[in-house]
One Martini backbone bead per residue (centre of mass of N, CA, C, O) as a GRO file, in nm:
protein
  183
    1UNK     BB    1  -4.229   1.268  -4.564
    2UNK     BB    2  -4.375   1.513  -4.440
    3UNK     BB    3  -4.658   1.384  -4.453
    4UNK     BB    4  -4.600   1.163  -4.249
    5UNK     BB    5  -4.529   1.348  -4.010
    6UNK     BB    6  -4.797   1.504  -4.006
    7UNK     BB    7  -4.979   1.256  -3.967
    8UNK     BB    8  -4.853   1.164  -3.704
    9UNK     BB    9  -4.915   1.416  -3.538
   10UNK     BB   10  -5.221   1.414  -3.577
   11UNK     BB   11  -5.284   1.131  -3.473
   12UNK     BB   12  -5.156   1.162  -3.189
   13UNK     BB   13  -5.335   1.397  -3.103
   14UNK     BB   14  -5.609   1.251  -3.131
   15UNK     BB   15  -5.543   1.020  -2.939
   16UNK     BB   16  -5.499   1.206  -2.694
   17UNK     BB   17  -5.786   1.311  -2.683
   18UNK     BB   18  -5.918   1.037  -2.637
   19UNK     BB   19  -5.770   0.979  -2.374
   20UNK     BB   20  -5.904   1.214  -2.224
   21UNK     BB   21  -6.192   1.097  -2.238
   22UNK     BB   22  -6.127   0.846  -2.070
   23UNK     BB   23  -6.051   1.002  -1.813
   24UNK     BB   24  -6.320   1.143  -1.782
   25UNK     BB   25  -6.482   0.880  -1.760
   26UNK     BB   26  -6.353   0.790  -1.498
   27UNK     BB   27  -6.435   1.031  -1.330
   28UNK     BB   28  -6.743   1.010  -1.368
   29UNK     BB   29  -6.773   0.722  -1.266
   30UNK     BB   30  -6.660   0.760  -0.979
   31UNK     BB   31  -6.842   0.994  -0.886
   32UNK     BB   32  -7.111   0.853  -0.943
   33UNK     BB   33  -7.066   0.614  -0.756
   34UNK     BB   34  -7.039   0.773  -0.495
   35UNK     BB   35  -7.311   0.918  -0.503
   36UNK     BB   36  -7.495   0.667  -0.533
   37UNK     BB   37  -7.398   0.525  -0.277
   38UNK     BB   38  -7.457   0.762  -0.064
   39UNK     BB   39  -7.754   0.847  -0.149
   40UNK     BB   40  -7.897   0.560  -0.281
   41UNK     BB   41  -7.753   0.281  -0.228
   42UNK     BB   42  -7.657   0.259  -0.561
   43UNK     BB   43  -7.430   0.128  -0.732
   44UNK     BB   44  -7.219   0.075  -0.989
   45UNK     BB   45  -7.181  -0.185  -1.179
   46UNK     BB   46  -6.844  -0.240  -1.258
   47UNK     BB   47  -6.645  -0.006  -1.190
   48UNK     BB   48  -6.370  -0.140  -1.157
   49UNK     BB   49  -6.351  -0.260  -1.449
   50UNK     BB   50  -6.403   0.002  -1.609
   51UNK     BB   51  -6.163   0.158  -1.504
   52UNK     BB   52  -5.952  -0.037  -1.616
   53UNK     BB   53  -6.029  -0.017  -1.917
   54UNK     BB   54  -6.014   0.294  -1.948
   55UNK     BB   55  -5.718   0.315  -1.865
   56UNK     BB   56  -5.602   0.136  -2.088
   57UNK     BB   57  -5.704   0.318  -2.316
   58UNK     BB   58  -5.556   0.574  -2.233
   59UNK     BB   59  -5.272   0.460  -2.258
   60UNK     BB   60  -5.279   0.356  -2.554
   61UNK     BB   61  -5.359   0.645  -2.678
   62UNK     BB   62  -5.094   0.803  -2.546
   63UNK     BB   63  -4.832   0.674  -2.670
   64UNK     BB   64  -4.793   0.833  -2.934
   65UNK     BB   65  -4.746   1.116  -2.810
   66UNK     BB   66  -4.508   1.035  -2.636
   67UNK     BB   67  -4.326   0.959  -2.878
   68UNK     BB   68  -4.329   1.234  -3.024
   69UNK     BB   69  -4.223   1.392  -2.747
   70UNK     BB   70  -4.017   1.218  -2.593
   71UNK     BB   71  -4.150   1.099  -2.296
   72UNK     BB   72  -3.953   0.892  -2.259
   73UNK     BB   73  -3.710   0.695  -2.150
   74UNK     BB   74  -3.361   0.779  -2.179
   75UNK     BB   75  -3.051   0.590  -2.221
   76UNK     BB   76  -2.779   0.814  -2.306
   77UNK     BB   77  -2.511   0.814  -2.151
   78UNK     BB   78  -2.351   0.599  -2.315
   79UNK     BB   79  -2.410   0.687  -2.610
   80UNK     BB   80  -2.269   0.979  -2.585
   81UNK     BB   81  -1.968   0.846  -2.599
   82UNK     BB   82  -2.008   0.810  -2.888
   83UNK     BB   83  -2.005   0.843  -3.197
   84UNK     BB   84  -2.221   0.966  -3.425
   85UNK     BB   85  -2.258   0.709  -3.596
   86UNK     BB   86  -2.336   0.524  -3.361
   87UNK     BB   87  -2.577   0.686  -3.261
   88UNK     BB   88  -2.738   0.674  -3.524
   89UNK     BB   89  -2.749   0.363  -3.550
   90UNK     BB   90  -2.883   0.313  -3.276
   91UNK     BB   91  -3.139   0.479  -3.330
   92UNK     BB   92  -3.229   0.315  -3.576
   93UNK     BB   93  -3.245   0.040  -3.433
   94UNK     BB   94  -3.446   0.113  -3.207
   95UNK     BB   95  -3.684   0.207  -3.390
   96UNK     BB   96  -3.709  -0.056  -3.548
   97UNK     BB   97  -3.759  -0.240  -3.302
   98UNK     BB   98  -4.006  -0.089  -3.202
   99UNK     BB   99  -4.180  -0.138  -3.446
  100UNK     BB  100  -4.174  -0.446  -3.430
  101UNK     BB  101  -4.289  -0.480  -3.147
  102UNK     BB  102  -4.560  -0.315  -3.184
  103UNK     BB  103  -4.661  -0.488  -3.416
  104UNK     BB  104  -4.683  -0.752  -3.258
  105UNK     BB  105  -4.871  -0.646  -3.039
  106UNK     BB  106  -5.101  -0.571  -3.228
  107UNK     BB  107  -5.144  -0.848  -3.352
  108UNK     BB  108  -5.206  -0.998  -3.080
  109UNK     BB  109  -5.442  -0.822  -2.988
  110UNK     BB  110  -5.620  -0.884  -3.230
  111UNK     BB  111  -5.630  -1.191  -3.188
  112UNK     BB  112  -5.750  -1.175  -2.903
  113UNK     BB  113  -6.009  -1.029  -2.989
  114UNK     BB  114  -6.110  -1.256  -3.176
  115UNK     BB  115  -6.128  -1.474  -2.952
  116UNK     BB  116  -6.329  -1.315  -2.775
  117UNK     BB  117  -6.551  -1.296  -2.986
  118UNK     BB  118  -6.590  -1.605  -3.023
  119UNK     BB  119  -6.643  -1.666  -2.707
  120UNK     BB  120  -6.803  -1.427  -2.545
  121UNK     BB  121  -6.661  -1.264  -2.343
  122UNK     BB  122  -6.714  -1.127  -2.015
  123UNK     BB  123  -6.762  -0.941  -1.763
  124UNK     BB  124  -6.832  -1.023  -1.442
  125UNK     BB  125  -7.037  -0.786  -1.357
  126UNK     BB  126  -7.147  -0.618  -1.624
  127UNK     BB  127  -7.151  -0.801  -1.888
  128UNK     BB  128  -6.933  -0.711  -2.087
  129UNK     BB  129  -6.771  -0.705  -2.360
  130UNK     BB  130  -6.419  -0.734  -2.424
  131UNK     BB  131  -6.330  -0.692  -2.728
  132UNK     BB  132  -6.350  -0.379  -2.767
  133UNK     BB  133  -6.114  -0.309  -2.579
  134UNK     BB  134  -5.895  -0.468  -2.732
  135UNK     BB  135  -5.927  -0.324  -3.006
  136UNK     BB  136  -5.861  -0.039  -2.896
  137UNK     BB  137  -5.582  -0.105  -2.794
  138UNK     BB  138  -5.477  -0.187  -3.072
  139UNK     BB  139  -5.518   0.093  -3.197
  140UNK     BB  140  -5.319   0.239  -3.013
  141UNK     BB  141  -5.075   0.066  -3.107
  142UNK     BB  142  -5.094   0.148  -3.405
  143UNK     BB  143  -5.016   0.440  -3.353
  144UNK     BB  144  -4.736   0.369  -3.242
  145UNK     BB  145  -4.638   0.233  -3.501
  146UNK     BB  146  -4.653   0.482  -3.680
  147UNK     BB  147  -4.447   0.644  -3.518
  148UNK     BB  148  -4.212   0.441  -3.535
  149UNK     BB  149  -4.195   0.441  -3.841
  150UNK     BB  150  -4.140   0.742  -3.874
  151UNK     BB  151  -3.880   0.745  -3.700
  152UNK     BB  152  -3.725   0.539  -3.870
  153UNK     BB  153  -3.724   0.705  -4.126
  154UNK     BB  154  -3.586   0.955  -4.013
  155UNK     BB  155  -3.324   0.813  -3.914
  156UNK     BB  156  -3.248   0.695  -4.188
  157UNK     BB  157  -3.221   0.960  -4.335
  158UNK     BB  158  -3.000   1.077  -4.155
  159UNK     BB  159  -2.797   0.848  -4.185
  160UNK     BB  160  -2.788   0.845  -4.506
  161UNK     BB  161  -2.695   1.146  -4.548
  162UNK     BB  162  -2.392   1.070  -4.462
  163UNK     BB  163  -2.350   0.877  -4.723
  164UNK     BB  164  -2.497   1.024  -4.932
  165UNK     BB  165  -2.488   1.200  -5.206
  166UNK     BB  166  -2.657   1.465  -5.307
  167UNK     BB  167  -2.561   1.397  -5.597
  168UNK     BB  168  -2.613   1.197  -5.841
  169UNK     BB  169  -2.445   0.988  -6.019
  170UNK     BB  170  -2.393   0.848  -6.332
  171UNK     BB  171  -2.245   0.653  -6.151
  172UNK     BB  172  -2.156   0.445  -5.933
  173UNK     BB  173  -2.051   0.446  -5.613
  174UNK     BB  174  -1.799   0.358  -5.449
  175UNK     BB  175  -1.763   0.210  -5.148
  176UNK     BB  176  -1.506   0.358  -5.052
  177UNK     BB  177  -1.625   0.644  -5.078
  178UNK     BB  178  -1.864   0.608  -4.882
  179UNK     BB  179  -1.689   0.538  -4.635
  180UNK     BB  180  -1.534   0.812  -4.628
  181UNK     BB  181  -1.791   0.994  -4.587
  182UNK     BB  182  -1.857   0.885  -4.294
  183UNK     BB  183  -1.579   0.967  -4.149
   0.00000   0.00000   0.00000
């Protein structure tokens, strides 16, 4: 389990670094466009659409690190009013649903990228193929899926550690005893 968590942290950190490069790319592109437009009267074609695509890539690649650092908004005011078992099970449910949702999003983005590849769609101004951007966004979402899966495993482990007895018994533990251990 610890190896999964370490791999998750490393992957999310590397994805965050890549997102930083996309932000730097946006900055270089915008500054270059301004300079070329004002000095040489010759702007870079498709700057607006490239900035949009690079920003989408930066966001998708930074989502995994945001999830690792718990940088998202958490509405836990109501949840904190419940007993610990309910909070733990709600956390496990939310992370599992998050993993399922982001897995579906990744799947659909990959399918969309394949359809764009088959159709040969390009950006309107720069005439760049769109599918590489969509595949990279899908890769960023896959990183978020990996983090969500890791968090779901972690929360399940914490939740189940309250139910399962530390030493396995020689025979199965009756359900009534396991239920008493949770209370």
